[in-house]
C-alpha positions as CSV (number, residue, x, y, z in Angstrom):
1,M,118.2,186.2,130.7
2,D,119.0,183.1,129.4
3,E,117.2,180.5,131.9
4,V,113.6,179.5,132.6
5,L,113.1,179.3,136.5
6,V,110.5,176.9,137.7
7,I,109.0,177.4,141.2
8,G,107.4,174.8,142.9
9,E,107.0,171.3,144.8
10,A,109.4,168.3,144.0
11,L,108.3,165.0,145.6
12,V,108.3,161.4,145.2
13,D,105.3,159.8,143.3
14,I,104.4,156.5,145.1
15,V,102.1,154.9,142.3
16,T,100.0,151.9,143.3
17,A,98.0,150.1,140.4
18,P,95.5,146.9,141.0
19,G,97.3,143.7,141.0
20,R,100.9,145.5,140.7
21,P,103.5,146.3,143.5
22,A,103.8,150.1,144.4
23,V,106.5,152.0,142.5
24,E,108.4,155.0,143.6
25,H,109.3,158.0,140.7
26,P,110.3,161.6,141.2
27,G,107.5,163.9,140.5
28,G,105.8,166.9,141.6
29,S,104.0,169.1,138.9
30,P,106.5,172.0,138.8
31,A,109.4,169.6,139.1
32,N,107.9,167.7,136.0
33,V,107.6,170.8,133.9
34,A,111.3,171.8,134.7
35,L,112.4,168.2,133.8
36,G,110.4,168.3,130.4
37,L,111.8,171.6,129.4
38,A,115.3,170.5,130.4
39,R,114.9,167.2,128.3
40,L,113.8,169.2,125.3
41,G,116.9,171.5,125.5
42,V,115.6,174.4,127.2
43,G,117.9,176.0,130.1
44,T,116.0,175.5,133.3
45,R,116.5,175.8,137.0
46,L,114.2,174.7,139.7
47,L,113.2,176.4,143.1
48,T,111.7,173.9,145.2
49,R,112.1,172.2,148.8
50,I,113.1,168.6,149.1
51,G,114.8,166.9,152.1
52,D,118.3,165.7,152.6
53,D,117.2,162.3,152.5
54,P,117.4,159.1,150.4
55,R,114.2,160.3,148.4
56,G,115.4,163.7,148.1
57,A,119.0,162.4,146.6
58,A,116.8,160.3,144.2
59,I,114.8,163.5,143.0
60,R,118.0,165.5,142.7
61,A,119.8,162.7,140.9
62,H,116.7,162.5,138.5
63,L,116.5,166.2,137.8
64,E,120.2,166.9,137.6
65,G,120.9,163.9,135.3
66,S,118.5,165.5,132.6
67,G,120.0,169.2,133.1
68,V,117.9,170.8,135.6
69,G,119.9,172.8,138.2
70,L,118.4,173.3,141.5
71,V,118.3,176.9,143.3
72,E,120.6,177.3,146.3
73,G,118.3,176.7,149.4
74,S,116.1,174.1,147.6
75,I,117.8,171.1,150.1
76,T,116.4,171.3,153.4
77,D,116.6,169.2,156.8
78,G,113.1,168.2,156.4
79,A,111.8,164.7,155.1
80,T,110.9,164.9,151.3
81,S,107.3,165.1,150.5
82,T,105.5,162.3,148.8
83,A,102.2,162.0,146.7
84,T,100.7,158.5,146.4
85,A,99.0,158.0,142.8
86,R,96.5,155.4,142.8
87,L,95.7,154.2,139.4
88,D,92.5,152.6,138.2
89,A,92.0,149.9,135.5
90,E,92.5,152.5,132.7
91,G,95.7,154.1,134.1
92,V,94.1,157.2,135.3
93,A,95.7,158.6,138.5
94,S,94.1,159.9,141.8
95,Y,96.5,161.2,144.6
96,E,96.9,161.7,148.2
97,F,99.9,164.0,149.5
98,A,102.1,164.0,152.6
99,L,104.0,167.2,152.0
100,D,104.9,170.6,153.3
101,W,106.0,173.7,151.1
102,A,108.1,176.8,151.8
103,L,110.6,178.9,150.2
104,P,113.9,180.2,151.4
105,P,113.9,183.7,152.9
106,D,114.4,187.0,150.5
107,I,114.3,184.8,147.5
108,G,114.2,186.4,144.2
109,I,114.0,185.2,140.5
110,G,117.6,186.4,139.6
111,T,118.1,186.7,135.8
112,A,115.4,184.3,134.7
113,R,113.7,185.3,131.3
114,A,110.7,183.4,132.2
115,V,109.0,182.0,135.4
116,H,106.8,179.0,135.7
117,T,104.5,178.0,138.6
118,G,101.6,176.4,139.7
119,S,99.7,173.4,141.5
120,I,100.3,172.8,145.3
121,A,103.1,175.5,145.4
122,A,100.8,178.4,144.5
123,T,98.0,177.5,147.0
124,L,99.7,175.8,150.0
125,A,100.7,177.9,153.0
126,P,103.4,179.5,153.9
127,G,104.9,178.8,150.6
128,A,102.3,179.9,148.4
129,E,102.4,183.7,149.7
130,D,106.1,183.9,148.6
131,V,105.1,182.7,145.1
132,L,102.2,184.7,144.9
133,R,104.5,187.8,145.7
134,L,107.3,186.5,143.2
135,V,104.6,186.5,140.3
136,E,103.0,189.6,140.9
137,A,106.2,191.6,141.4
138,N,107.7,190.2,138.3
139,A,104.7,190.4,136.2
140,G,105.4,192.6,133.0
141,R,109.1,191.8,133.6
142,T,109.6,188.4,132.8
143,V,107.1,185.9,131.2
144,I,105.0,184.3,133.7
145,S,103.4,181.1,133.0
146,Y,101.0,179.1,135.2
147,D,99.3,175.8,135.6
148,P,96.7,175.7,138.7
149,N,96.5,171.8,138.4
150,A,94.1,171.8,141.2
151,R,94.4,169.5,144.3
152,P,91.1,170.2,146.1
153,A,92.2,168.2,149.1
154,L,95.3,170.8,149.7
155,M,93.6,174.1,148.6
156,G,91.1,175.0,151.4
157,G,88.0,176.4,150.6
158,H,86.8,176.6,146.9
159,G,86.1,180.4,147.1
160,A,89.5,181.4,148.5
161,A,91.2,179.0,146.0
162,L,89.5,180.4,143.0
163,E,90.1,183.8,144.1
164,R,94.1,183.1,144.3
165,I,94.1,181.2,141.2
166,E,92.4,183.8,139.2
167,R,94.7,186.5,140.7
168,I,97.8,184.5,139.3
169,V,95.8,184.1,136.0
170,R,95.6,187.9,135.7
171,A,99.2,188.4,136.2
172,A,100.4,185.6,133.8
173,D,101.1,186.0,130.2
174,V,100.7,182.0,129.4
175,V,98.0,179.7,131.3
176,K,97.3,175.9,131.0
177,V,94.3,174.5,132.8
178,S,92.7,171.0,132.5
179,D,89.1,170.3,132.1
180,E,89.3,168.4,135.4
181,D,90.4,171.6,137.2
182,L,87.7,173.7,135.7
183,A,85.1,171.1,136.8
184,W,85.9,171.9,140.3
185,L,86.9,175.6,140.2
186,T,83.9,176.8,137.9
187,P,81.4,173.9,138.3
188,G,78.4,174.0,135.8
189,Q,80.3,176.6,133.5
190,D,81.1,176.2,129.8
191,P,85.0,175.4,129.9
192,L,85.4,177.4,126.8
193,Q,83.8,180.4,128.2
194,V,85.8,180.3,131.4
195,I,89.3,180.3,129.7
196,E,88.2,183.1,127.2
197,A,87.2,185.2,130.2
198,W,90.5,184.3,131.6
199,R,92.4,185.3,128.6
200,A,90.4,188.7,128.7
201,S,91.7,189.4,132.0
202,G,95.3,189.4,131.2
203,P,97.2,186.3,129.6
204,A,98.2,186.5,126.0
205,L,97.3,182.6,125.7
206,V,95.1,180.2,127.8
207,V,95.1,176.6,126.9
208,L,92.5,174.1,128.2
209,T,93.7,170.5,128.1
210,R,91.0,167.7,127.4
211,G,92.7,164.7,128.1
212,G,92.5,161.8,125.2
213,E,90.4,164.5,123.3
214,G,93.4,167.1,122.7
215,A,93.6,170.4,123.7
216,V,92.1,174.0,122.7
217,A,93.7,177.3,123.2
218,V,92.2,180.8,123.2
219,L,94.1,184.0,122.2
220,E,93.2,187.4,121.1
221,S,92.8,186.4,117.4
222,G,90.8,183.2,118.1
223,V,90.5,179.7,119.1
224,V,92.7,176.6,118.0
225,E,92.0,173.1,118.4
226,V,94.4,170.1,118.4
227,P,93.4,166.6,118.8
228,A,95.5,163.8,120.8
229,P,97.0,161.1,118.7
230,K,96.1,157.6,119.2
231,I,98.4,155.9,121.7
232,T,98.7,153.2,124.1
233,V,98.3,154.4,127.5
234,A,100.8,153.4,130.2
235,D,99.4,155.9,132.8
236,T,98.6,159.7,132.5
237,V,100.9,160.7,135.5
238,G,102.8,164.0,134.3
239,A,100.9,164.2,131.0
240,G,99.5,167.9,131.7
241,D,103.1,169.0,133.0
242,A,104.5,167.6,129.8
243,L,102.0,169.4,127.5
244,M,103.0,172.5,129.8
245,A,106.8,171.8,129.2
246,G,105.9,171.2,125.3
247,L,104.1,174.6,125.2
248,L,106.7,176.6,126.9
249,D,109.2,174.9,124.6
250,G,107.3,175.5,121.4
251,L,107.2,179.2,122.6
252,D,110.8,179.2,123.0
253,R,111.5,177.7,119.6
254,A,109.1,180.4,118.2
255,G,111.3,183.1,119.7
256,L,108.3,184.4,122.1
257,L,109.5,183.1,125.4
258,T,111.2,186.5,126.6
259,P,109.5,189.7,128.2
260,A,110.4,191.6,124.9
261,T,108.6,189.0,122.4
262,I,105.8,187.4,124.6
263,G,103.3,190.2,123.7
264,E,103.6,189.3,120.4
265,L,101.2,186.5,120.8
266,R,98.5,188.9,121.0
267,T,98.9,189.6,117.4
268,R,99.6,186.1,116.3
269,S,96.9,184.2,114.3
270,A,95.2,181.2,115.4
271,A,96.7,179.5,112.5
272,E,99.9,180.2,113.6
273,L,99.6,178.7,116.9
274,G,98.4,175.3,115.6
275,P,101.7,173.7,114.9
276,L,103.1,175.1,118.5
277,L,99.8,173.5,120.4
278,A,100.2,170.2,118.4
279,H,103.8,170.1,119.5
280,A,102.7,170.5,123.2
281,V,100.1,167.7,122.7
282,K,102.7,165.3,121.1
283,V,104.8,165.7,124.2
284,A,101.8,165.0,126.4
285,A,101.1,162.0,124.1
286,Y,104.6,160.5,124.4
287,T,104.8,160.9,128.2
288,C,101.3,158.8,128.4
289,T,103.3,155.8,126.8
290,Q,105.9,155.9,129.6
291,P,105.1,154.7,133.3
292,G,105.5,157.7,135.4
293,A,106.1,161.1,134.7
294,Q,108.8,160.4,131.9
295,P,108.6,162.8,129.2
296,P,110.8,162.7,126.1
297,T,114.1,164.2,125.1
298,R,114.2,166.2,121.8
299,K,115.8,163.1,120.1
300,E,113.1,160.8,121.4
301,L,110.3,163.3,120.5
302,D,111.8,163.6,117.1
303,A,112.1,159.9,116.4
304,W,108.5,159.2,117.6
305,P,106.0,158.8,115.1
306,P,102.5,158.2,116.8
307,T,99.5,157.1,114.7
308,R,97.3,160.0,113.8
309,P,93.7,159.9,114.5
């Protein structure tokens, strides 16, 4: 059990911005997490769905070039999915999607010590049912991490989406959610109260990301908050995915990303979690300085000295 398995969509981001020509980048939230983990040196495989076409070949080269292995059955005869990211004047992205999502039949998690999933893959039929089955069947037997990464246009009715998301939250060990996600999922509710309720339902750790304000995490022993460093933003594409990768990498470096050790998070103090969360925030901040979803390698991250607020 020496690898992390990421399950979810890989697609091509078509990035448009005022006054600039469109640019294509490999992307997809789970694929970005897999890329971020591999670049940080964590053994990672991706179970996904890409076409046997030029865009699919570009995704494959992008992932495999950074050390991400594709699970057999991830390449299909269909077209590779796309997401058009429209950037505003501040570099913040909104998305439009053209995709389908399904998993190979009778697929399992193999010998993975940790499984990460989220975003479209966990909510879009027909593949979402297989994702839910894999998560619930392996809860307690492997480390489960989850990022809802809500895409309202693809998630169907609000009530059904929230029910499914909270079902996966209950099965997970580690959850990351953005303030924008919660604004749609639980409108009018205090985000800190929501993530505390989520933590009490099952996970050992829930992290709330707040864009340029950093992140806050809750675990049984308390709350820890980490500000974001001051940076010059190229765009925010893939920032949340990079933070997720940094969070899992930090847990791995702390020896906690295994089924035998993840439960130790329930007894760790908030103070002990601070450096780990700061590491995750730094990974996200670095990614915001790069165009497209380009998380750092370990060497790049170690050499990067952002100005502290």
